[in-house]
C-alpha positions in Angstrom: 7.7 98.0 4.6 6.7 99.9 1.6 6.1 97.3 -1.1 3.7 99.5 -3.3 5.0 101.6 -6.1 2.3 101.9 -8.7 -0.5 104.6 -8.0 -4.0 104.2 -9.1 -5.2 106.7 -11.6 -8.0 108.9 -10.6 -10.0 110.9 -13.0 -13.4 112.6 -12.9 -13.9 111.3 -16.5 -13.6 107.7 -15.8 -16.9 106.8 -14.6 -18.4 108.6 -17.5 -16.1 106.8 -20.1 -16.7 103.4 -18.5 -20.5 104.0 -18.3 -20.9 105.1 -21.8 -18.8 102.1 -23.3 -20.3 99.3 -20.9 -24.0 99.9 -21.1 -25.5 96.7 -22.7 -26.9 97.2 -26.0 -30.1 95.4 -27.0 -29.8 93.3 -30.2 -30.7 95.3 -33.4 -30.5 94.5 -37.1 -28.0 95.8 -39.5 -25.0 94.0 -38.2 -22.3 92.6 -40.6 -18.9 91.0 -40.1 -16.5 90.8 -43.0 -12.7 90.3 -43.4 -10.4 93.2 -43.9 -9.4 93.4 -47.7 -8.1 97.0 -48.3 -5.7 99.4 -46.8 -8.6 101.6 -45.7 -10.3 98.8 -43.9 -6.8 97.9 -42.3 -6.8 101.5 -41.1 -10.3 101.2 -39.7 -9.3 97.9 -38.0 -6.4 99.9 -36.1 -8.2 103.1 -35.4 -11.3 101.5 -34.1 -9.5 100.6 -30.7 -8.5 104.2 -30.3 -12.1 105.5 -30.9 -13.6 102.9 -28.5 -11.2 104.0 -25.7 -11.1 107.6 -26.5 -12.4 108.9 -23.3 -10.8 106.3 -21.1 -7.8 107.7 -19.1 -6.3 104.3 -18.5 -5.9 103.5 -22.1 -2.7 104.0 -23.7 -3.3 104.6 -27.6 -0.9 102.6 -29.5 1.2 104.3 -32.3 -0.9 103.8 -35.5 2.3 103.6 -37.7 3.7 100.8 -35.4 0.4 98.9 -35.7 0.4 99.1 -39.5 3.8 97.6 -39.5 2.9 95.0 -36.9 0.0 93.8 -39.1 2.0 94.0 -42.4 2.8 90.6 -43.6 6.1 91.8 -45.3 7.4 93.4 -42.2 6.2 91.2 -39.3 8.1 87.8 -39.4 5.5 86.3 -37.3 3.6 85.9 -40.6 6.2 83.5 -41.9 4.5 80.7 -39.9 1.1 82.0 -39.2 -2.0 82.8 -41.1 -4.2 85.8 -39.8 -7.6 86.9 -40.9 -8.8 90.3 -39.6 -12.5 91.0 -39.2 -14.6 94.1 -38.8 -18.1 94.3 -37.5 -20.3 97.1 -39.0 -23.8 98.0 -38.0 -25.5 100.0 -40.5 -22.2 100.8 -42.1 -20.4 101.9 -39.0 -17.5 100.1 -37.6 -18.6 98.7 -34.2 -16.0 95.8 -33.4 -13.0 94.1 -34.5 -11.1 90.7 -34.2 -8.2 88.7 -35.4 -8.4 84.9 -36.2 -5.0 83.1 -36.0 -3.8 79.8 -37.3 -0.1 79.5 -36.2 1.4 76.5 -37.8 4.5 76.8 -35.6 2.5 76.7 -32.4 0.4 73.6 -33.5 3.7 71.8 -34.7 5.6 72.7 -31.4 2.9 71.7 -29.1 1.3 68.9 -31.3 -2.3 70.5 -31.2 -5.0 71.8 -33.4 -5.6 75.2 -31.8 -6.9 78.3 -33.5 -6.4 81.7 -31.8 -8.2 84.8 -31.7 -6.9 88.3 -30.6 -7.0 92.1 -31.1 -10.6 91.8 -29.8 -12.5 95.0 -29.3 -16.2 95.7 -29.0 -18.7 97.6 -26.9 -20.8 95.7 -24.4 -23.1 94.3 -26.8 -23.3 90.4 -26.9 -24.6 90.4 -30.3 -21.5 92.1 -31.8 -19.0 90.1 -29.6 -20.9 86.9 -30.6 -20.8 87.7 -34.2 -17.1 88.5 -34.2 -16.1 85.3 -32.1 -18.4 83.4 -34.7 -16.1 84.7 -37.5 -12.9 83.7 -35.8 -14.2 80.4 -34.8 -15.4 79.8 -38.6 -11.8 80.7 -39.7 -10.3 78.3 -37.3 -12.7 75.4 -38.2 -12.1 75.9 -41.9 -8.3 75.3 -41.3 -9.1 72.0 -39.2 -8.7 73.5 -35.8 -10.4 71.9 -32.9 -10.0 74.5 -30.2 -10.4 78.4 -30.1 -8.0 80.1 -27.6 -7.4 83.7 -26.7 -6.9 86.5 -26.7 -3.5 86.5 -27.9 -2.4 89.6 -29.9 -1.0 87.7 -32.0 0.8 85.1 -30.0 1.9 84.6 -26.5 5.3 86.2 -27.6 3.1 89.4 -27.7 0.6 90.9 -25.3 -2.1 88.4 -24.4 -5.0 87.8 -22.1 -8.1 89.9 -20.8 -7.5 91.9 -17.7 -10.0 90.7 -15.0 -8.4 92.3 -11.8 -6.3 95.5 -11.5 -8.5 98.0 -13.4 -7.4 100.9 -11.0 -3.9 100.8 -12.3 -2.5 102.0 -15.6 -1.2 99.2 -18.0 2.6 98.7 -18.2 4.3 98.6 -21.6 3.7 95.6 -23.9 0.7 94.6 -21.6 -3.1 94.6 -22.7 -5.8 96.7 -21.4 -9.6 96.5 -21.7 -12.9 97.3 -20.3 -14.4 95.3 -17.3 -17.0 93.8 -19.4 -14.7 92.0 -21.7 -14.5 88.8 -19.5 -18.4 88.6 -19.4 -18.7 89.1 -23.1 -16.3 86.4 -23.9 -17.9 83.9 -21.3 -21.3 84.7 -22.6 -20.3 83.3 -26.0 -19.3 80.1 -24.2 -15.6 80.6 -23.7 -14.2 79.3 -20.4 -11.1 80.0 -18.3 -8.0 78.2 -19.6 -5.2 80.0 -17.5 -4.7 83.1 -15.5 -1.6 85.3 -15.8 -0.2 87.4 -13.0 1.6 90.6 -12.8 3.3 91.9 -9.8 4.2 95.4 -8.4 7.5 95.9 -6.4 8.8 99.1 -4.8 12.3 100.1 -5.3 12.2 101.2 -1.6 11.7 97.5 -0.5 14.2 96.0 1.8 15.4 92.8 0.1 15.1 89.6 2.3 18.2 88.8 4.2 18.5 85.4 2.7 18.3 86.8 -0.8 21.2 89.2 0.0 23.3 86.6 1.6 23.0 84.4 -1.4 23.8 87.1 -3.9 26.7 88.3 -2.1 28.3 84.9 -1.8 27.9 84.5 -5.5 29.4 88.0 -6.1 32.6 86.9 -4.3 33.0 83.9 -6.4 35.6 84.2 -9.2 33.6 82.1 -11.4 30.3 84.2 -11.5 30.0 87.6 -13.0 27.1 90.0 -13.6 27.4 92.8 -16.1 25.2 95.0 -18.0 24.6 94.7 -21.8 27.5 96.3 -23.9 25.6 98.7 -26.0 28.6 99.0 -28.3 28.4 95.3 -29.3 24.6 94.9 -29.3 24.3 92.5 -32.3 26.6 89.9 -30.4 24.9 90.7 -27.1 21.6 89.9 -28.8 23.1 86.6 -30.0 24.0 85.8 -26.3 20.4 86.6 -25.2 19.0 84.4 -28.0 21.1 81.5 -27.1 19.9 81.7 -23.4 16.3 82.2 -24.4 16.1 79.3 -26.6 17.6 77.1 -24.0 15.8 78.2 -21.0 12.2 77.4 -21.4 10.6 74.0 -21.0 7.8 72.9 -23.3 5.1 74.7 -21.4 1.8 75.7 -22.9 2.8 79.3 -23.2 6.1 78.9 -24.7 6.5 79.5 -28.5 10.0 79.4 -30.0 10.9 82.6 -32.0 12.9 82.3 -35.3 15.9 84.5 -35.9 13.8 87.1 -37.7 11.2 87.3 -34.9 13.7 87.7 -32.3 15.5 90.3 -34.1 12.3 92.1 -34.8 11.2 92.2 -31.1 14.6 93.3 -30.0 14.8 96.0 -32.7 11.6 97.4 -31.0 13.2 97.4 -27.6 16.6 98.6 -28.6 16.0 102.3 -28.0 15.0 101.6 -24.5 18.0 99.4 -23.9 20.3 102.2 -25.1 18.6 104.6 -22.5 19.3 102.4 -19.6 21.6 99.6 -20.3 22.5 99.3 -16.8 19.2 97.6 -16.0 19.9 94.9 -18.7 21.9 92.3 -17.0 23.7 89.1 -18.1 25.1 86.6 -15.6 28.1 84.6 -16.8 29.6 81.5 -15.2 33.2 80.8 -16.1 32.8 83.3 -19.2 29.6 81.5 -20.3 26.4 83.5 -20.6 23.8 81.5 -18.5 21.2 84.0 -17.3 19.8 87.4 -18.0 17.3 89.9 -16.6 16.0 92.6 -19.0 14.4 95.4 -17.3 13.2 98.6 -19.2 11.8 101.9 -18.5 7.8 101.9 -18.8 7.6 103.6 -22.2 3.8 103.6 -21.8 4.2 106.9 -19.9 5.6 108.5 -22.9 3.5 106.6 -25.6 0.3 107.8 -24.0 1.2 111.4 -24.7 1.5 110.9 -28.4 -2.2 110.1 -28.7 -1.5 107.4 -31.3 0.4 109.8 -33.8 4.0 110.5 -34.2 3.4 113.6 -36.5 0.7 116.0 -36.9 0.3 118.6 -39.7 3.6 117.3 -41.0 5.5 118.0 -37.8 6.9 115.6 -35.3 4.3 116.8 -32.6 3.8 113.3 -31.2 7.5 112.6 -31.0 8.1 115.7 -29.1 5.4 114.9 -26.7 6.7 111.6 -26.1 10.4 112.8 -25.5 9.1 115.4 -23.0 7.0 112.8 -21.2 9.8 110.4 -21.1 11.6 112.6 -18.5 8.8 111.6 -16.1 9.2 108.0 -16.3 9.5 106.5 -12.8 8.6 103.0 -13.3 10.1 99.9 -14.9 9.0 96.8 -16.4 10.9 93.6 -15.6 10.3 92.2 -19.1 12.4 89.1 -19.5 14.1 86.8 -17.1 15.6 83.5 -17.8 18.2 81.0 -16.6 19.6 78.1 -18.6 18.8 74.6 -17.4 21.6 73.2 -15.3 22.3 76.7 -13.6 18.9 77.0 -11.8 18.7 76.8 -8.0 22.3 78.1 -7.7 21.3 81.7 -6.5 21.6 83.6 -10.0 18.0 84.6 -9.7 18.9 86.3 -6.3 21.9 88.0 -7.7 20.2 89.2 -10.8 17.3 90.5 -8.8 19.4 92.3 -6.2 21.7 93.9 -8.9 18.5 95.1 -10.7 17.1 96.5 -7.6 20.3 98.5 -6.8 20.6 99.8 -10.3 16.9 101.0 -10.2 17.5 102.9 -6.9 20.7 104.5 -8.2 18.8 105.6 -11.4 15.8 107.0 -9.2 13.1 104.7 -10.2 10.2 104.2 -7.8 9.2 100.7 -8.6 8.5 98.1 -11.3 6.1 95.7 -12.8 7.2 92.0 -12.8 5.5 89.5 -15.2 3.8 88.0 -16.4 3.9 84.6 -14.8 1.3 81.8 -15.1 -0.9 80.9 -12.2 0.3 77.4 -12.0 4.0 78.4 -11.8 4.0 78.1 -8.1 7.8 78.2 -7.8 8.2 81.5 -9.6 5.1 83.1 -8.0 6.6 82.2 -4.4 10.0 83.4 -5.4 8.5 86.9 -6.5 6.3 87.2 -3.5 9.1 86.3 -1.1 10.9 89.3 -2.1 8.0 91.7 -1.2 6.3 91.9 -4.5 2.5 91.9 -4.6 0.2 90.5 -7.2 -2.0 93.4 -8.5 -3.2 92.4 -11.8 -4.7 89.2 -13.2 -5.0 88.6 -17.0 -7.1 85.5 -18.3 -6.8 83.4 -21.5 -9.9 81.7 -22.6 -10.7 78.6 -24.7 -13.6 76.8 -26.3 -13.9 73.5 -28.2 -15.0 73.9 -31.7 
């Protein structure tokens, strides 16, 4: 049975890029870490990541304009309940690292904790630089009364989070982080310890679904009370309202859950709306007696197209990046199963099997090779067993760290 759909990248420049960026640098003087205070410094903060990974064929440069909006307190509703301080490290005037320190009041209120976070961490393999950046983030967290520093989260668990520690031979999927191999060692050398691992799975559209899964799904399809349908793109505001009601009801008070306010949910769905419009057949809602109770949102892996833009939508006043993305989008052959949820009271009824099978069939009809599923937490044994039982294989691991302050 073929259960592999993603292909490792191979590039003659890979070893050179990795070696150049991962050689350990001996401590030298002239290092300074300071908060971002100007538009120019914000631009340096954003562009440093692109420069650090410039020669790495695995890295997908984020769109600079999108990153500006993401870090704009007036445009990103995350800032309505969180304070964020961005820091740049400079050595002899040159930017050599970055980090964000985060105090999320909603998180701490919801989980009854005193946790500060760090994220958007990028640095060469230099313990002095990494340590100075983490010291700055820890200082910010302490100044706000936090007792623990946790991360990386960019900027919360509702965004991409964790450090990649396994699966470096595969390109990153959309809305998932990527980093050099040495990041884990840098964080651990500062005293951070593993808090939790996150898993990502690969599944091939050519896989043969388990007989039990098909049997359960077909039985539910025959029921007049159960209906699975794609999102109605002509009524997206109302469909998003239905998704929101399921999302807010489906998750328990586990460590990684952070409720989103109306503005945050709308902001994230607005970013994803163009992909939903491209393939609404892959965004499914399950209804029982007319009530929306579960959903499975699967999207084309936009990283294939975003990589081609090189971080810029326009050049010389022309939409060169947009044109490159549009052309590259024709080559997208992978998906990401981004969101999956079932309301309490409707679980263990086979809705997961039905949504999974219908998604698989739609992916085949549309000509996709496979998908990434995740992430899931390492301690979510029920979900991990269910994913593995349908033929998916764990192919990436991300780690979240913590340290008492």
